[in-house]
TILUM-706189 format. One line per field, with one value per residue (C-alpha): y, z negated, x; residue in one letter. Coordinates in steps of 0.2 Angstrom, whole numbers. Layout:
north: c(Y, ...)
up: c(Z, ...)
east: c(X, ...)
aa: c(A, ...)
This chain:
north: c(612, 605, 604, 601, 596, 606, 598, 606, 593, 602, 600, 585, 586, 588, 572, 560, 568, 561, 545, 544, 549, 539, 523, 529, 533, 515, 507, 516, 513, 492, 490, 500, 488, 474, 483, 475, 458, 442, 434, 428, 433, 412, 411, 425, 415, 401, 407, 415, 402, 400, 385, 374, 372, 357, 367, 383, 371, 366, 382, 391, 377, 377, 397, 397, 378, 371, 375, 378, 363, 352, 359, 349, 332, 338, 333, 352, 367, 371, 389, 395, 404, 405, 413, 417, 435, 434, 423, 427, 428, 420, 429, 422, 409, 421, 406, 402, 423, 427, 446, 439, 453, 462, 457, 472, 484, 476, 486, 473, 473, 455, 451, 435, 438, 421, 423, 407, 412, 419, 435, 445, 461, 477, 491, 510, 513, 497, 503, 519, 511, 502, 515, 528, 518, 515, 535, 541, 526, 524, 514, 500, 486, 485, 467, 464, 445, 434, 422, 417, 407, 426, 434, 449, 451, 463, 461, 456, 468, 485, 500, 500, 484, 493, 508, 500, 492, 508, 510, 500, 495, 485, 465, 458, 438, 423, 412, 396, 396, 378, 381, 394, 393, 377, 380, 391, 390, 388, 372, 363, 375, 375, 355, 354, 360, 372, 390, 381, 381, 403, 412, 424, 414, 430, 441, 426, 423, 440, 439, 424, 431, 445, 440, 423, 437, 445, 431, 425, 442, 459, 476, 481, 477, 490, 486, 490, 502, 514, 528, 532, 552, 550, 544, 528, 527, 536, 522, 514, 490, 485, 494, 496, 507, 511, 510, 513, 512, 497, 487, 490, 488, 476, 485, 495, 485, 484, 469, 464, 445, 442, 445, 454, 455, 436, 434, 442, 441, 423, 425, 430, 419, 404, 416, 419, 398, 394, 405, 399, 406, 403, 411, 429, 442, 449, 435, 433, 454, 464, 452, 443, 455, 464, 449, 447, 461, 459, 443, 450, 467, 460, 474, 475, 491, 498, 513, 503, 496, 505, 501, 497, 486, 476, 471, 487, 486, 502, 508, 522, 530, 534, 549, 540, 529, 528, 547, 544, 531, 516, 525, 542, 534, 543, 559, 555, 556, 569, 587, 593, 590, 590, 603, 595, 576, 586, 595, 580, 567, 580, 573, 555, 540, 532, 533, 521, 519, 506, 496, 486, 500, 512, 499, 504, 522, 529, 546, 557, 565, 577, 586, 598, 591, 592, 575, 565, 572, 568, 549, 548, 553, 542, 528, 530, 532, 514, 510, 514, 524, 543, 556, 565, 581, 583, 590, 590, 575, 572, 555, 560, 576, 560, 551, 561, 569, 554, 541, 552, 536, 523, 540, 545, 526, 525, 536, 545, 535, 532)
up: c(-498, -487, -469, -466, -471, -468, -470, -460, -449, -452, -471, -476, -493, -486, -478, -495, -503, -492, -489, -510, -511, -498, -503, -521, -515, -506, -521, -532, -520, -519, -539, -538, -524, -532, -547, -563, -561, -556, -545, -529, -512, -508, -527, -521, -502, -510, -524, -509, -497, -489, -479, -495, -511, -517, -516, -521, -540, -541, -543, -555, -567, -566, -570, -583, -591, -596, -612, -618, -626, -612, -599, -599, -594, -580, -560, -558, -554, -574, -581, -588, -603, -603, -592, -590, -594, -610, -620, -620, -632, -630, -636, -651, -643, -646, -657, -665, -671, -692, -683, -676, -666, -676, -670, -662, -667, -653, -637, -625, -609, -599, -587, -574, -566, -563, -569, -570, -574, -594, -595, -596, -587, -583, -569, -576, -570, -581, -595, -596, -597, -613, -619, -618, -625, -639, -643, -641, -656, -667, -676, -666, -663, -645, -638, -620, -615, -604, -595, -593, -602, -608, -618, -623, -620, -624, -613, -596, -599, -594, -601, -597, -608, -621, -622, -626, -641, -651, -654, -668, -665, -647, -650, -635, -636, -622, -620, -611, -601, -604, -622, -622, -615, -627, -636, -622, -611, -597, -608, -594, -578, -579, -584, -567, -562, -547, -551, -546, -525, -527, -514, -525, -539, -548, -549, -554, -567, -572, -572, -584, -597, -600, -605, -615, -624, -625, -631, -646, -651, -648, -645, -629, -615, -602, -582, -581, -567, -577, -588, -604, -612, -625, -645, -640, -657, -652, -636, -641, -648, -631, -614, -595, -584, -568, -551, -539, -538, -532, -545, -563, -564, -575, -580, -595, -609, -623, -633, -650, -657, -662, -662, -644, -637, -637, -630, -619, -613, -615, -600, -591, -591, -588, -573, -569, -571, -559, -545, -541, -523, -520, -504, -510, -519, -532, -536, -552, -552, -553, -543, -561, -572, -564, -561, -578, -583, -570, -578, -597, -592, -582, -567, -548, -548, -557, -561, -570, -584, -599, -619, -623, -611, -609, -627, -632, -618, -611, -593, -594, -578, -564, -573, -589, -580, -564, -558, -541, -530, -523, -505, -508, -520, -511, -518, -534, -523, -510, -517, -507, -519, -539, -545, -538, -544, -561, -563, -559, -570, -584, -596, -593, -608, -594, -575, -565, -551, -540, -542, -526, -515, -521, -531, -513, -515, -525, -535, -531, -547, -545, -528, -526, -524, -503, -501, -511, -502, -484, -489, -497, -481, -472, -481, -479, -461, -458, -468, -458, -474, -470, -473, -487, -494, -506, -524, -539, -539, -553, -556, -562, -570, -579, -581, -589, -601, -607, -605, -606, -612, -598, -584, -589, -589, -572, -564, -547, -544, -552)
east: c(600, 616, 613, 630, 647, 666, 683, 694, 704, 724, 722, 731, 725, 702, 709, 718, 702, 687, 698, 697, 681, 673, 681, 671, 654, 657, 660, 648, 634, 640, 638, 620, 616, 619, 611, 622, 614, 628, 613, 621, 615, 612, 602, 591, 587, 585, 572, 563, 562, 546, 547, 557, 548, 559, 575, 565, 559, 574, 585, 568, 570, 588, 585, 570, 568, 585, 591, 609, 611, 603, 613, 628, 617, 607, 614, 612, 625, 630, 627, 645, 644, 662, 675, 694, 691, 678, 665, 646, 636, 617, 605, 595, 579, 564, 556, 572, 577, 575, 569, 552, 541, 529, 511, 506, 516, 530, 536, 541, 550, 552, 568, 563, 579, 587, 606, 615, 632, 624, 629, 612, 613, 600, 603, 601, 584, 580, 590, 581, 563, 570, 579, 564, 552, 565, 570, 548, 545, 558, 546, 542, 552, 558, 560, 568, 563, 576, 570, 585, 598, 609, 618, 628, 651, 660, 672, 661, 645, 644, 642, 622, 620, 634, 623, 608, 613, 615, 602, 595, 576, 582, 581, 585, 580, 578, 567, 563, 550, 543, 542, 537, 518, 515, 501, 493, 481, 495, 501, 493, 497, 513, 515, 511, 524, 513, 520, 535, 524, 526, 534, 535, 547, 552, 536, 525, 535, 537, 517, 514, 526, 517, 502, 509, 519, 503, 495, 508, 511, 497, 510, 512, 522, 530, 537, 552, 554, 543, 550, 540, 536, 528, 525, 514, 505, 489, 485, 470, 473, 468, 472, 478, 481, 470, 481, 470, 451, 448, 464, 467, 487, 496, 514, 505, 497, 493, 481, 479, 487, 470, 452, 444, 463, 469, 454, 456, 472, 467, 456, 468, 479, 466, 462, 479, 481, 461, 464, 485, 486, 506, 506, 500, 510, 500, 490, 495, 496, 484, 471, 472, 468, 457, 446, 445, 440, 425, 420, 422, 414, 403, 402, 411, 419, 433, 425, 411, 423, 418, 424, 408, 403, 421, 423, 430, 447, 451, 453, 464, 465, 477, 488, 491, 503, 504, 501, 509, 502, 513, 511, 518, 532, 545, 541, 549, 566, 561, 566, 551, 540, 548, 538, 522, 526, 531, 516, 506, 516, 519, 504, 508, 513, 525, 528, 530, 544, 538, 552, 547, 547, 561, 576, 586, 582, 595, 598, 611, 617, 629, 620, 632, 647, 651, 658, 646, 633, 641, 648, 627, 620, 629, 626, 605, 612, 618, 606, 593, 585, 575, 586, 578, 583, 600, 594, 585, 572, 559, 565, 579, 573, 564, 575, 591, 576, 568, 584, 602, 610, 604, 606, 622, 629, 626, 641, 637, 622, 603)
aa: c(M, Y, S, K, W, Q, V, S, S, N, S, F, R, S, R, Y, L, L, I, V, S, S, L, T, I, I, A, I, Y, T, V, Y, Q, I, G, S, E, F, I, S, H, Q, L, M, I, E, L, Y, S, P, N, D, T, A, K, R, A, I, V, A, K, T, C, F, L, L, T, P, E, L, I, S, N, Q, S, V, E, P, M, N, F, Q, S, R, N, G, N, I, T, L, F, E, D, I, F, A, A, E, K, Q, P, T, L, D, R, T, I, F, F, I, E, S, S, C, V, R, N, G, L, A, A, L, N, A, R, Q, A, C, A, I, E, S, A, A, R, W, N, P, H, R, D, I, F, V, L, F, A, S, Q, V, G, F, S, E, E, L, S, S, S, T, M, K, S, L, R, L, Y, Q, N, I, Y, F, R, R, I, N, F, R, N, Y, S, M, G, T, P, A, E, K, F, F, S, K, D, T, I, F, E, S, E, Y, L, I, E, T, F, S, D, L, L, R, Y, L, T, L, Y, R, F, G, G, I, Y, L, D, T, D, S, V, V, Q, Q, N, L, D, H, L, P, A, N, F, A, G, K, E, T, G, K, F, V, A, C, G, A, I, G, L, T, S, D, G, L, G, H, K, I, A, G, I, I, I, K, T, V, C, D, N, F, N, P, K, I, W, G, N, T, G, P, D, A, I, T, L, S, L, F, K, I, C, N, V, T, K, V, S, E, M, K, P, E, I, C, W, R, F, N, V, L, P, E, G, A, F, Y, P, I, P, Y, S, Q, W, E, R, Y, F, D, A, R, F, T, S, E, V, L, Q, K, S, N, K, S, I, A, V, H, F, W, N, R, L, S, S, Q, Q, P, I, L, K, D, F, H, N, E, T, L, I, K, M, Y, L, D, R, L, N, K, T, E, K, N, Q, I, P, I, G, K, T, A, Y, G, V, I, A, K, R, N, C, P, R, A, Y, D, S, S, G, D, L, F)
């Protein structure tokens, strides 16, 4: 552990190295916080503006509904699919692509951020989730679905994106939400534009998209703030993980494309539409899937949900995907708890890192570099983050083990 940092005030070399290192770490941290996503601050303000439903709706429709062919005919700010620095090749639309998800055998990830410049971007942690799934499941297809109309550029795309393209079983696709909802229990709900009233649009889109995806294709959905630690072939066909004693979480879900799994997916979608509350966070996530299972299983407690009374749906214990509860998320980043967390998560199928809470808590990969440590701690203090001991963290260990390419591509911070 490092409690202080010393540099000789008389040494020009030390001063020079400090200045260079300071500028470097600030630049790296700035890129990290942006998360390699080309989303303007103003755009996010518009999407989360609680007092202007009309503005949120316009911005969201621009992001999620327009196809590239229609953009030139719309009186909205255009998406720039060409830039002065390079061309962007759009990902194939999921319905138009020749390669389709293999029913019941595909692992899905969804990126629902609003991107209006056409360039797909994933930060290192999101890439880690995808890479870990691909590494542990080489005989399954991994489909990454983007809600915005985005693509890849040899000149502009990040090293993180390029590292994922090295895997032969990872496929990138874009979707149009309106088309995606057609022929599903969400079609009527979506046609009324009710969803655009949500004060948590990104999360709401992400939740509904995962249910629609499993309704259409079956398979497994995983959040991009998780790391897979096992092959998933041993999992039951229909499952989700318990987050707490009161809720079933929706960060890892498996359903079949027909039979009971398809029926369960339809019930969850209907629950979302019938009980939608635009002002409540989680209303379309854990609330929806838990309420649906209460109805299916005819019980009032999560502990009472058993496969034999829940249409063969399996509610797996907390340790399967959520070994550390959200209230203790900092333990993944605190060197004092590394051994304890690794022991608790060692047998977890995948580990969830609570991105909503932890996204601004980076991991310093080289915790023996005193210059980087000083700047790292200073940065945390300036942003009023809690100062935690520097050293080997549980998240760092798990990521390095399961997603080495994404981990290595992230620079000094992960």
